[in-house]
C-alpha positions as a Python dict, from the first residue, in 0.01 Angstrom:
ca = {
    (1, 'X'): (0, 0, 0),
    (2, 'X'): (-324, 162, -111),
    (3, 'X'): (-528, 53, -428),
    (4, 'X'): (-691, 271, -689),
    (5, 'X'): (-1016, 183, -513),
    (6, 'X'): (-897, 288, -178),
    (7, 'X'): (-739, 620, -276),
    (8, 'X'): (-920, 755, -581),
    (9, 'X'): (-735, 1084, -566),
    (10, 'X'): (-385, 1000, -676),
    (11, 'X'): (-406, 975, -1051),
    (12, 'X'): (-516, 1331, -1159),
    (13, 'X'): (-512, 1681, -1021),
    (14, 'X'): (-743, 1760, -739),
    (15, 'X'): (-977, 2059, -713),
    (16, 'X'): (-1164, 2125, -364),
    (17, 'X'): (-1121, 1762, -299),
    (18, 'X'): (-1258, 1629, -627),
    (19, 'X'): (-1052, 1475, -897),
    (20, 'X'): (-1069, 1681, -1209),
    (21, 'X'): (-1072, 1385, -1429),
    (22, 'X'): (-1212, 1110, -1218),
    (23, 'X'): (-1214, 854, -1513),
    (24, 'X'): (-832, 848, -1485),
    (25, 'X'): (-856, 665, -1165),
    (26, 'X'): (-1086, 402, -1277),
    (27, 'X'): (-875, 80, -1396),
    (28, 'X'): (-889, 56, -1764),
    (29, 'X'): (-1003, -307, -1748),
    (30, 'X'): (-1333, -188, -1603),
    (31, 'X'): (-1440, -80, -1953),
    (32, 'X'): (-1440, -444, -2062),
    (33, 'X'): (-1773, -536, -1873),
    (34, 'X'): (-1920, -182, -1947),
    (35, 'X'): (-1906, -170, -2318),
    (36, 'X'): (-2117, -485, -2408),
    (37, 'X'): (-2402, -347, -2197),
    (38, 'X'): (-2420, -9, -2375),
    (39, 'X'): (-2668, -128, -2650),
    (40, 'X'): (-2912, -222, -2398),
    (41, 'X'): (-2890, 122, -2221),
    (42, 'X'): (-2963, 326, -2539),
    (43, 'X'): (-3336, 265, -2558),
    (44, 'X'): (-3427, 322, -2195),
    (45, 'X'): (-3215, 639, -2171),
    (46, 'X'): (-3378, 804, -2493),
    (47, 'X'): (-3734, 694, -2373),
    (48, 'X'): (-3673, 821, -2025),
    (49, 'X'): (-3564, 1164, -2170),
    (50, 'X'): (-3878, 1184, -2376),
    (51, 'X'): (-4102, 1094, -2084),
    (52, 'X'): (-3940, 1320, -1826),
    (53, 'X'): (-3877, 1621, -2030),
    (54, 'X'): (-4205, 1684, -2232),
    (55, 'X'): (-4043, 1956, -2451),
    (56, 'X'): (-3855, 1679, -2614),
    (57, 'X'): (-4147, 1444, -2674),
    (58, 'X'): (-4221, 1461, -3041),
    (59, 'X'): (-4458, 1181, -3145),
    (60, 'X'): (-4407, 1090, -3505),
    (61, 'X'): (-4081, 1298, -3547),
    (62, 'X'): (-3846, 1012, -3627),
    (63, 'X'): (-3561, 1238, -3734),
    (64, 'X'): (-3563, 1404, -3394),
    (65, 'X'): (-3550, 1067, -3203),
    (66, 'X'): (-3252, 955, -3425),
    (67, 'X'): (-3062, 1267, -3337),
    (68, 'X'): (-3140, 1203, -2973),
    (69, 'X'): (-3026, 838, -3003),
    (70, 'X'): (-2689, 950, -3190),
    (71, 'X'): (-2606, 1201, -2917),
    (72, 'X'): (-2670, 946, -2631),
    (73, 'X'): (-2481, 688, -2817),
    (74, 'X'): (-2177, 911, -2876),
    (75, 'X'): (-2164, 1017, -2506),
    (76, 'X'): (-2191, 650, -2375),
    (77, 'X'): (-1926, 516, -2618),
    (78, 'X'): (-1703, 803, -2540),
    (79, 'X'): (-1737, 772, -2156),
    (80, 'X'): (-1641, 404, -2165),
    (81, 'X'): (-1357, 479, -2404),
    (82, 'X'): (-1233, 749, -2157),
    (83, 'X'): (-1195, 473, -1889),
    (84, 'X'): (-1016, 248, -2121),
    (85, 'X'): (-781, 519, -2253),
    (86, 'X'): (-809, 851, -2058),
    (87, 'X'): (-612, 1031, -2331),
    (88, 'X'): (-882, 962, -2597),
    (89, 'X'): (-977, 1280, -2795),
    (90, 'X'): (-1282, 1490, -2687),
    (91, 'X'): (-1308, 1672, -3039),
    (92, 'X'): (-1587, 1459, -3183),
    (93, 'X'): (-1803, 1435, -2884),
    (94, 'X'): (-1754, 1785, -2785),
    (95, 'X'): (-1865, 1886, -3138),
    (96, 'X'): (-2175, 1667, -3112),
    (97, 'X'): (-2297, 1837, -2791),
    (98, 'X'): (-2188, 2175, -2917),
    (99, 'X'): (-2407, 2110, -3218),
    (100, 'X'): (-2690, 2001, -2996),
    (101, 'X'): (-2665, 2322, -2785),
    (102, 'X'): (-2648, 2533, -3106),
    (103, 'X'): (-2958, 2358, -3241),
    (104, 'X'): (-3155, 2414, -2930),
    (105, 'X'): (-3087, 2795, -2952),
    (106, 'X'): (-3186, 2804, -3303),
    (107, 'X'): (-3510, 2632, -3237),
    (108, 'X'): (-3581, 2882, -2969),
    (109, 'X'): (-3598, 2650, -2674),
    (110, 'X'): (-3446, 2710, -2332),
    (111, 'X'): (-3112, 2580, -2240),
    (112, 'X'): (-3272, 2449, -1923),
    (113, 'X'): (-3471, 2191, -2108),
    (114, 'X'): (-3145, 2044, -2256),
    (115, 'X'): (-2975, 2046, -1918),
    (116, 'X'): (-3278, 1863, -1785),
    (117, 'X'): (-3264, 1598, -2052),
    (118, 'X'): (-2883, 1537, -2001),
    (119, 'X'): (-2937, 1507, -1626),
    (120, 'X'): (-3224, 1237, -1680),
    (121, 'X'): (-3007, 1050, -1929),
    (122, 'X'): (-2695, 1047, -1692),
    (123, 'X'): (-2904, 938, -1391),
    (124, 'X'): (-3055, 664, -1591),
    (125, 'X'): (-2713, 548, -1715),
    (126, 'X'): (-2565, 556, -1368),
    (127, 'X'): (-2847, 348, -1228),
    (128, 'X'): (-2795, 78, -1485),
    (129, 'X'): (-2412, 68, -1437),
    (130, 'X'): (-2446, 74, -1053),
    (131, 'X'): (-2684, -217, -1062),
    (132, 'X'): (-2442, -414, -1292),
    (133, 'X'): (-2138, -337, -1094),
    (134, 'X'): (-2301, -468, -775),
    (135, 'X'): (-2434, -778, -957),
    (136, 'X'): (-2064, -838, -1076),
    (137, 'X'): (-1938, -776, -715),
    (138, 'X'): (-1726, -472, -782),
    (139, 'X'): (-1601, -292, -476),
    (140, 'X'): (-1803, -8, -329),
    (141, 'X'): (-1501, 222, -376),
    (142, 'X'): (-1509, 145, -754),
    (143, 'X'): (-1882, 229, -762),
    (144, 'X'): (-1816, 554, -579),
    (145, 'X'): (-1557, 654, -824),
    (146, 'X'): (-1755, 556, -1119),
    (147, 'X'): (-2026, 785, -977),
    (148, 'X'): (-1772, 1074, -964),
    (149, 'X'): (-1669, 1010, -1320),
    (150, 'X'): (-2012, 1007, -1442),
    (151, 'X'): (-2111, 1342, -1284),
    (152, 'X'): (-1780, 1492, -1405),
    (153, 'X'): (-1833, 1359, -1759),
    (154, 'X'): (-2187, 1517, -1751),
    (155, 'X'): (-2047, 1849, -1658),
    (156, 'X'): (-1798, 1836, -1956),
    (157, 'X'): (-2080, 1750, -2199),
    (158, 'X'): (-2317, 2030, -2045),
    (159, 'X'): (-2041, 2273, -2085),
    (160, 'X'): (-2002, 2192, -2456),
    (161, 'X'): (-2369, 2228, -2517),
    (162, 'X'): (-2383, 2560, -2327),
    (163, 'X'): (-2098, 2691, -2557),
    (164, 'X'): (-2297, 2585, -2857),
    (165, 'X'): (-2600, 2750, -2714),
    (166, 'X'): (-2428, 3068, -2632),
    (167, 'X'): (-2257, 3081, -2981),
    (168, 'X'): (-2596, 3056, -3154),
    (169, 'X'): (-2740, 3317, -2938),
    (170, 'X'): (-2447, 3557, -3009),
    (171, 'X'): (-2474, 3504, -3376),
    (172, 'X'): (-2847, 3553, -3376),
    (173, 'X'): (-2812, 3879, -3169),
    (174, 'X'): (-2535, 3994, -3409),
    (175, 'X'): (-2755, 3935, -3706),
    (176, 'X'): (-3053, 4088, -3552),
    (177, 'X'): (-2848, 4398, -3468),
    (178, 'X'): (-2726, 4416, -3833),
    (179, 'X'): (-3072, 4393, -3966),
    (180, 'X'): (-3201, 4664, -3713),
    (181, 'X'): (-2911, 4885, -3820),
    (182, 'X'): (-3024, 4839, -4175),
    (183, 'X'): (-3385, 4931, -4094),
    (184, 'X'): (-3268, 5232, -3920),
    (185, 'X'): (-3072, 5350, -4222),
    (186, 'X'): (-3378, 5275, -4444),
    (187, 'X'): (-3606, 5475, -4205),
    (188, 'X'): (-3378, 5775, -4211),
    (189, 'X'): (-3254, 5766, -4565),
    (190, 'X'): (-3283, 6073, -4791),
    (191, 'X'): (-3444, 6029, -5056),
    (192, 'X'): (-3687, 5813, -4855),
    (193, 'X'): (-3652, 5437, -4932),
    (194, 'X'): (-3953, 5256, -5104),
    (195, 'X'): (-4221, 5152, -4840),
    (196, 'X'): (-4207, 4794, -4946),
    (197, 'X'): (-3831, 4780, -4887),
    (198, 'X'): (-3873, 4931, -4542),
    (199, 'X'): (-4147, 4689, -4474),
    (200, 'X'): (-3939, 4384, -4574),
    (201, 'X'): (-3656, 4493, -4368),
    (202, 'X'): (-3878, 4569, -4071),
    (203, 'X'): (-4000, 4190, -4094),
    (204, 'X'): (-3636, 4072, -4103),
    (205, 'X'): (-3528, 4273, -3804),
    (206, 'X'): (-3824, 4169, -3601),
    (207, 'X'): (-3919, 4536, -3538),
    (208, 'X'): (-4280, 4597, -3643),
    (209, 'X'): (-4320, 4929, -3791),
    (210, 'X'): (-4526, 5155, -3543),
    (211, 'X'): (-4807, 5382, -3636),
    (212, 'X'): (-4596, 5678, -3511),
    (213, 'X'): (-4236, 5725, -3400),
    (214, 'X'): (-3997, 5984, -3286),
    (215, 'X'): (-3615, 6020, -3355),
    (216, 'X'): (-3373, 6108, -3071),
    (217, 'X'): (-3036, 6254, -3136),
    (218, 'X'): (-2783, 6244, -2849),
    (219, 'X'): (-2484, 6462, -2783),
    (220, 'X'): (-2174, 6252, -2786),
    (221, 'X'): (-2001, 6201, -2442),
    (222, 'X'): (-1625, 6236, -2402),
    (223, 'X'): (-1465, 5886, -2352),
    (224, 'X'): (-1767, 5700, -2491),
    (225, 'X'): (-1588, 5608, -2810),
    (226, 'X'): (-1879, 5736, -3005),
    (227, 'X'): (-2100, 5459, -2863),
    (228, 'X'): (-2449, 5540, -2729),
    (229, 'X'): (-2602, 5451, -2385),
    (230, 'X'): (-2577, 5083, -2273),
    (231, 'X'): (-2867, 4876, -2158),
    (232, 'X'): (-3135, 5055, -2383),
    (233, 'X'): (-3463, 4856, -2424),
    (234, 'X'): (-3496, 4646, -2726),
    (235, 'X'): (-3801, 4853, -2848),
    (236, 'X'): (-3551, 5131, -2942),
    (237, 'X'): (-3366, 5121, -3265),
    (238, 'X'): (-3017, 5260, -3228),
    (239, 'X'): (-2730, 5370, -3450),
    (240, 'X'): (-2537, 5680, -3538),
    (241, 'X'): (-2633, 6012, -3708),
    (242, 'X'): (-2302, 6195, -3834),
    (243, 'X'): (-2104, 6031, -3537),
    (244, 'X'): (-2393, 6109, -3283),
    (245, 'X'): (-2585, 5830, -3101),
    (246, 'X'): (-2921, 5817, -3269),
    (247, 'X'): (-3237, 5638, -3155),
    (248, 'X'): (-3585, 5559, -3296),
    (249, 'X'): (-3865, 5543, -3043),
    (250, 'X'): (-4199, 5370, -3138),
    (251, 'X'): (-4519, 5506, -3009),
    (252, 'X'): (-4369, 5823, -2823),
    (253, 'X'): (-4708, 5960, -2737),
    (254, 'X'): (-4811, 5689, -2507),
    (255, 'X'): (-4849, 5755, -2147),
    (256, 'X'): (-4525, 5791, -1949),
    (257, 'X'): (-4321, 5703, -2265),
    (258, 'X'): (-4105, 6021, -2254),
    (259, 'X'): (-4050, 5982, -1884),
    (260, 'X'): (-3928, 5626, -1910),
    (261, 'X'): (-3694, 5737, -2205),
    (262, 'X'): (-3543, 6018, -1989),
    (263, 'X'): (-3483, 5784, -1704),
    (264, 'X'): (-3316, 5540, -1958),
    (265, 'X'): (-3078, 5800, -2077),
    (266, 'X'): (-2932, 5900, -1731),
    (267, 'X'): (-2643, 6137, -1771),
    (268, 'X'): (-2710, 6202, -2147),
    (269, 'X'): (-2818, 6514, -2332),
    (270, 'X'): (-3031, 6495, -2647),
    (271, 'X'): (-3319, 6608, -2852),
    (272, 'X'): (-3638, 6453, -2960),
    (273, 'X'): (-3784, 6516, -3286),
    (274, 'X'): (-4166, 6539, -3326),
    (275, 'X'): (-4383, 6230, -3327),
    (276, 'X'): (-4446, 6140, -3707),
    (277, 'X'): (-4575, 5862, -3902),
    (278, 'X'): (-4317, 5583, -3971),
    (279, 'X'): (-4258, 5695, -4338),
    (280, 'X'): (-4170, 6055, -4215),
    (281, 'X'): (-3886, 5957, -3970),
    (282, 'X'): (-3659, 6169, -4176),
    (283, 'X'): (-3851, 6478, -4085),
    (284, 'X'): (-3832, 6388, -3714),
    (285, 'X'): (-3444, 6351, -3741),
    (286, 'X'): (-3415, 6688, -3912),
    (287, 'X'): (-3594, 6867, -3620),
    (288, 'X'): (-3419, 6657, -3363),
    (289, 'X'): (-3078, 6780, -3502),
    (290, 'X'): (-3196, 7138, -3478),
    (291, 'X'): (-3334, 7097, -3136),
    (292, 'X'): (-3012, 6961, -3002),
    (293, 'X'): (-2865, 7308, -3056),
    (294, 'X'): (-3088, 7438, -2779),
    (295, 'X'): (-2966, 7193, -2515),
    (296, 'X'): (-2719, 7325, -2260),
    (297, 'X'): (-2368, 7183, -2256),
    (298, 'X'): (-2458, 6959, -1955),
    (299, 'X'): (-2781, 6850, -1789),
    (300, 'X'): (-2913, 7106, -1548),
    (301, 'X'): (-3096, 7022, -1228),
    (302, 'X'): (-3449, 7129, -1169),
    (303, 'X'): (-3613, 7159, -835),
    (304, 'X'): (-3686, 6839, -670),
    (305, 'X'): (-4023, 6703, -774),
    (306, 'X'): (-4069, 6908, -1095),
    (307, 'X'): (-3847, 6687, -1311),
    (308, 'X'): (-3640, 6989, -1426),
    (309, 'X'): (-3943, 7163, -1561),
    (310, 'X'): (-3864, 7485, -1390),
    (311, 'X'): (-3527, 7476, -1563),
    (312, 'X'): (-3693, 7424, -1896),
    (313, 'X'): (-3926, 7710, -1843),
    (314, 'X'): (-3670, 7945, -1735),
    (315, 'X'): (-3411, 7901, -2006),
    (316, 'X'): (-3613, 7723, -2290),
    (317, 'X'): (-3389, 7413, -2288),
    (318, 'X'): (-3579, 7099, -2204),
    (319, 'X'): (-3683, 6848, -1960),
    (320, 'X'): (-3450, 6649, -1730),
    (321, 'X'): (-3427, 6498, -1380),
    (322, 'X'): (-3192, 6462, -1104),
    (323, 'X'): (-3117, 6098, -1214),
    (324, 'X'): (-3220, 6094, -1577),
    (325, 'X'): (-3093, 6254, -1885),
    (326, 'X'): (-3190, 6587, -2031),
    (327, 'X'): (-3406, 6587, -2343),
    (328, 'X'): (-3520, 6881, -2540),
    (329, 'X'): (-3847, 6810, -2728),
    (330, 'X'): (-3860, 6986, -3073),
    (331, 'X'): (-4246, 7024, -3055),
    (332, 'X'): (-4213, 7218, -2734),
    (333, 'X'): (-3969, 7468, -2875),
    (334, 'X'): (-4135, 7586, -3186),
    (335, 'X'): (-4058, 7957, -3156),
    (336, 'X'): (-3686, 7887, -3096),
    (337, 'X'): (-3672, 7652, -3382),
    (338, 'X'): (-3842, 7891, -3624),
    (339, 'X'): (-3613, 8176, -3528),
    (340, 'X'): (-3325, 7932, -3578),
    (341, 'X'): (-3437, 7905, -3938),
    (342, 'X'): (-3436, 8289, -3973),
    (343, 'X'): (-3147, 8346, -3742),
    (344, 'X'): (-2982, 8639, -3907),
    (345, 'X'): (-3306, 8835, -3943),
    (346, 'X'): (-3405, 8759, -3583),
    (347, 'X'): (-3077, 8887, -3469),
    (348, 'X'): (-3111, 9218, -3637),
    (349, 'X'): (-3481, 9272, -3512),
    (350, 'X'): (-3376, 9165, -3155),
    (351, 'X'): (-3083, 9410, -3159),
    (352, 'X'): (-3327, 9686, -3243),
    (353, 'X'): (-3629, 9577, -3030),
    (354, 'X'): (-3443, 9470, -2723),
    (355, 'X'): (-3174, 9737, -2711),
    (356, 'X'): (-3294, 9880, -2372),
    (357, 'X'): (-3247, 9530, -2220),
    (358, 'X'): (-2890, 9520, -2356),
    (359, 'X'): (-2803, 9847, -2209),
    (360, 'X'): (-2929, 9737, -1872),
    (361, 'X'): (-2631, 9508, -1828),
    (362, 'X'): (-2605, 9129, -1849),
    (363, 'X'): (-2762, 9027, -1515),
    (364, 'X'): (-3024, 9299, -1494),
    (365, 'X'): (-3112, 9285, -1858),
    (366, 'X'): (-3175, 8891, -1836),
    (367, 'X'): (-3386, 8942, -1517),
    (368, 'X'): (-3607, 9202, -1689),
    (369, 'X'): (-3637, 9012, -1990),
    (370, 'X'): (-3747, 8692, -1804),
    (371, 'X'): (-4005, 8894, -1615),
    (372, 'X'): (-4138, 9053, -1938),
    (373, 'X'): (-4161, 8723, -2111),
    (374, 'X'): (-4345, 8560, -1812),
    (375, 'X'): (-4579, 8853, -1799),
    (376, 'X'): (-4664, 8826, -2177),
    (377, 'X'): (-4728, 8452, -2134),
    (378, 'X'): (-4966, 8528, -1832),
    (379, 'X'): (-5152, 8815, -1994),
    (380, 'X'): (-4968, 9064, -1782),
    (381, 'X'): (-5095, 8907, -1452),
    (382, 'X'): (-4831, 8983, -1207),
    (383, 'X'): (-4944, 8689, -961),
    (384, 'X'): (-4918, 8424, -1235),
    (385, 'X'): (-4571, 8552, -1339),
    (386, 'X'): (-4441, 8585, -1001),
    (387, 'X'): (-4535, 8226, -918),
    (388, 'X'): (-4312, 8104, -1222),
    (389, 'X'): (-4029, 8338, -1130),
    (390, 'X'): (-4041, 8257, -765),
    (391, 'X'): (-4068, 8622, -664),
    (392, 'X'): (-4331, 8840, -492),
    (393, 'X'): (-4602, 8987, -714),
    (394, 'X'): (-4497, 9335, -598),
    (395, 'X'): (-4144, 9268, -741),
    (396, 'X'): (-4298, 9185, -1090),
    (397, 'X'): (-4513, 9500, -1080),
    (398, 'X'): (-4190, 9704, -982),
    (399, 'X'): (-3993, 9540, -1282),
    (400, 'X'): (-4288, 9609, -1525),
    (401, 'X'): (-4285, 9982, -1433),
    (402, 'X'): (-3923, 9989, -1516),
    (403, 'X'): (-3981, 9800, -1844),
    (404, 'X'): (-4245, 10059, -1943),
    (405, 'X'): (-4007, 10351, -1891),
    (406, 'X'): (-3718, 10159, -2077),
    (407, 'X'): (-3900, 10086, -2416),
    (408, 'X'): (-4030, 10349, -2653),
    (409, 'X'): (-4330, 10148, -2739),
    (410, 'X'): (-4634, 9996, -2560),
    (411, 'X'): (-4489, 9647, -2433),
    (412, 'X'): (-4856, 9538, -2375),
    (413, 'X'): (-4955, 9606, -2739),
    (414, 'X'): (-5129, 9270, -2847),
    (415, 'X'): (-4993, 9324, -3201),
    (416, 'X'): (-4647, 9304, -3077),
    (417, 'X'): (-4691, 9033, -2830),
    (418, 'X'): (-4593, 8729, -3058),
    (419, 'X'): (-4303, 8898, -3199),
    (420, 'X'): (-4165, 9003, -2858),
    (421, 'X'): (-4215, 8661, -2706),
    (422, 'X'): (-4032, 8499, -2991),
    (423, 'X'): (-3738, 8745, -2966),
    (424, 'X'): (-3728, 8750, -2589),
    (425, 'X'): (-3688, 8360, -2581),
    (426, 'X'): (-3403, 8367, -2830),
    (427, 'X'): (-3238, 8650, -2646),
    (428, 'X'): (-3259, 8507, -2303),
    (429, 'X'): (-3115, 8176, -2419),
    (430, 'X'): (-2827, 8344, -2605),
    (431, 'X'): (-2733, 8542, -2294),
    (432, 'X'): (-2785, 8258, -2031),
    (433, 'X'): (-2563, 8033, -2245),
    (434, 'X'): (-2275, 8298, -2281),
}
């Protein structure tokens, strides 16, 4: 017949060859010689932690030492009680170490420091118990079983502390997001919120007000539930603007900042308002909203290596990339946005000025309009226009000859160039999206 010492895996469930609750396999009478020795262990365990984990060494902080002593005392007493009665409640000791983990997170320390401290305390406790068990002549099988119980008990306490730590971090993250959400609302409020209120909320949210910022409005995606992109950097404030994901980007004029943002917003289409001082965020939002109307229904791919710039030049939409999102920058589409403001008047003038293009048919009309627009941008230099249009300069000259015959006014008249460029951009965009 085997004894509990000879077969330590008969009293409780087994997981991968290890007993889940090894203290159940230790005879209850073993608690008798362990309990009287606990007071002598308390001091060495606490001092060992302070010595081997420098982050916990706080000279002169008596309150902190008392907390450490109380936690160690709870753990040791409960461990011995679990041997005496394996059905002893875990509630109190779990709460103690949950609170310890919670406090570590609140004070901004790493969970790794707490885990190190618990391992040091456990090793010291085990060393003393093993020496005492050997002195008393306890069987080696019992010593091995006590070691297993000690390690399993450490895991249980570490789990309680980790849960407390995680709960504190979740709570802090939730509160931080709420504060950041309130800050976003204040920055974009109409009328503008008082500067002192914005400054106070900025400090609470841990988001320093930048010298300049830009507001980004994204087009909602089907199936996203109204949520914005995941995994955005913490430097961005996030929220909603009339059901559309809305972001506030600090220091948008920094080198490479827009390229980073475009890469982050992979698969999304949006518009970036102009860079403005923090107290004018509402203005950036207003132009971002209007610029979003210039974006196509889905991101379009530009030629490899140009980041989609060719697409933006051709159709007046914006910048994108094969792997990034498509972002329309309001400050790069001033003509279109100005015409948007006077849309009805622009449509009437375009119908009269550009009637010959309309008569040429959808495909031919757009092709000629794009040629005329690029020629005006390049001072009617056929070579420069041809490079952008990816055609031969002679093709541009041929089309220009056609255009001169179609219009009843001089298309190269400098006095008409600005008006024509504005009208052509809007006309091309309207025909390309239809």
